[in-house]
N, C-alpha and C positions, 0 to 999 in steps of 0.2 A: 536673419536673424542669427547675431553674434552670441559668443558665448553669455557674455555680461548677464543676457537677459535669461540665460537658462539658468545662472549659480543665485543659488540660495543666499539671502541675505545671512549675517553674520548674526546669532544668538546667543547670551548667553545662559549658562545652565541655569533652572529655577531654582531657587533658594528662597527658601519659607523665611516670611517674616518673623522677626525675633518675638517671644511674648515678653511683655514689659508690662509688671504687674503694676493697676490702676488703683490698687487696696489703698494708698498714702491718699493718693486723691477722693477717693471715695470717703475713707477718714473726714476727709477737712469740709467735704462738700456736707458729708452729716451733722457735723457740727454748727456749720454755720448755719442749715435749715434749721438744726433747736433752736438757734439765736432767733433767728426769725418768727419761729414759733412763740418763742417767750414773747419778743418786743410785741407783737400781734395780742397775746392774751393779755399784757400789759394796758395795749392801748384802747381794750374796752373799757374799762373805768372811766377813761377818760372820756369817752362819748356818752358814759351814764355823766357825767362829769360836769360835761357840757351841756347837758340838758337840765342842769335845775341852776346853774348860775349863772346870773346877768354878763352877757357879752361886755367884753370889754373891746373898746374901738379906741381910736386914734384922739378924740376927742375926753377921755376916760384919763381921769389921775389914780393913779395907783392907791392913795389913801381913800377913795372915793369909791373902789371897785377892788378890794386887794384879792377877794377872791377869783372874781375876773380875770385878773393880772396873772393868779398863779394858773388858771385854767390855761392860758394861753401859753404862756411858757411851757407848762408841762405838751401841751400839742406839739410847740415848735419843737423841741427835745426831741419827742416819739418821733415827730416826722422825718428828722435829719438820720435818726437811730434808722428807724427804717427804710429810709432811700437808700444808705450807706449797707445795713445789711444784705437788701435786696441786690445793688450791683456786686458785692462780694461774692454772694450765691451764686448768683448768674456765672460769673467768670467762675466760680468754682465747678460748678454742674456741667459748664461747657468745655471744659479742659479733661473732665472726667470722661463725659460721654464721646469724646473725641479719641482721647486713648483707648478706652472698650470697644468703639468700631476697630481703632487700627487691629488689635488684638482677635479679631476673627479672623483676620488673614493668616497669624500664628497657628492657626485652629484647623487650617486647610481649607476653611468657607470662606464664603464671599455674601456680601451684605445688600441688599436690594439698592441702599443711598450709601453712597461714599462716605468717608469722614468728614471732609470739608462739607458736604449736601445736609448732612445729618446736623450738625451745629447752625450753619449758616440758613436753615429754613426756617430756624426760629427770629428772624429778621426779616421773612420775606412774608407780605401780607396775604391772605387767605391759605397759603402753603403752611404757613405755621398752626393751622389749625388742625392740622390732621397728619402733617408729614414727619414733625419730630415724634411723635408718637409709632408712627410707623417704623421709624427707624431704631426706637426705644427697642418696641416688640420683637425687630427682628434680631437685635445685637442680642436680647436675651435666648431666642432662639439658637441663632448659630452659638452660641457659646456655652450649650449643653452637653453632654458629656456621652462617650460615643459609645459607653455600654447601658443597654437598657435595662439592665436590674439598677444600674444607681439611683440611688433615692431620689437624685436631682434632676430623673428622667421624667419629660413631660412635653404634651405638644402643644399645648395651650398653657399663657404667662397664666398665673393665679389672678384672684380677681381685683386684688389690689392695682395695677395697672391700669384698667379703665377706668379705676374709681381716682386715682391719683389725676390723668390727664382729664377729668370731668371735671372734680372742683378744681383745680390747677383754671380750665379757660373760665369756668363759673367767677372765681376768683379775679381774674381779670376784669373779666365784665360789670360785676359790680365795685370793685375799685377804682372802674373808669368813671363811673356812674356817679360816686362818690366825688370824685374830684369835681367832675362839671359841675354838681349841687353845688359843692364849696368855691368854684370859680362864680359861680352868676348867683352867689348871695340867697341860697335858696335857705327856706325855714331853719331854723338851727336844730329842730325835732325831727323833723323828716331825716338831714342831712346826718343828723348822728344816728340814727337806727339804721340806714344803708352802711355808715360804717363801721357799726356793729356787726352786719350781717358779714361785709366785707373780710374784718379780721376771723368772723368763725369758718368763714369759704378759704382763708388761707391757713389757717391754722391745720386744716384739715387736708388742705394739696400739700403741708410740709410734711405731717406725718407720713402719709401716702409715699410722699417722692422717698423718704427717708428708705421705707422698705424695701422700694425697687432699684434704688441704690444697693441696697446690700445684698437683694436676691441676684442682681448679676454681676457684683464683684465676687460674692460667693461658689456661684457657679463656673466663672472666669477662672476663679483658684483650683476649682478641683478639677476643670478642664487641664488646667498646666500641669497639675499634678500627673494624669495620665499622662500626660506629652511624653513627661520624664520618664514614667514606666514605660510605655509601649513604643516611645521614640518619635520620631518627628512626622506630622501627617502625610499623606500623599500629593503629588504635587497637584496644583487646578487641571479641568480639561484642555485640552490643546485650543489654540488659538487660529483661527484660520485666516491665510493670507488674502490680502485687497485683490489680487491677481489670479486667483484661481481657488477652487473649495477645498482641496487633501490639505490636512491637518499638518504644519512642520512638527515632525517625528525627532529632528537631532540636525545637525551639521554634516553634509552630503560627503560619502565616504570614498565617491569615485567620479569623473567628471560624465558625464551626459553625454551621451554618443550624438554627433552633426546631423542634423537633418539630413534625410534622402534626397540625391538630387535627381 
């Protein structure tokens, strides 16, 4: 066995990840969630209007059915606004979630899911039913203050966390049903009722999401102030090498003795 086989690989000393405030991203996300809720609120009267106004089709003239034309125009405008706000909110929320997940390392903690997987799990079927919620809840837990006497110290997240996720899943399911009914030319009264229910669920999901974003942001800002007061967090637990079971504690200070012949 050669000396090179005994030599430990070089390792850089542990450098804690710096804390980068996610407050600006949280504020943008909250504003867009409010916009989403307002658009959903305005869409409810549009669905009610559709139930009592004759439907405007391609064979109709504007002069023959002006109310139906106005209802169709309002539906198109609100639909485009809903889509644009949804995309903008999704991008802002995922950017905030990614930075918040990265900040956990600055606290000397490790999340159950990587920052990339916390964001990417939203786009994976089946996984997107529970992994994003687990990742968000873990970020909340690992962002808590180290001082048990702090007013933010708690073991489990507040009740609006599961409420947010429950309403989010329900709103997506009902919205999908509404879209399928619209494409299939289902009776207008039935599809309008489903659409109203979908908007109500979306408003509730947005409201609880705002509380989730603000709660995690508040805890991280409080934890960061503790870092400035008490210093940097301790390094993470040692990592074991693949060639052995002993943890690496630092660079070797002397050459290992040659094996006995």
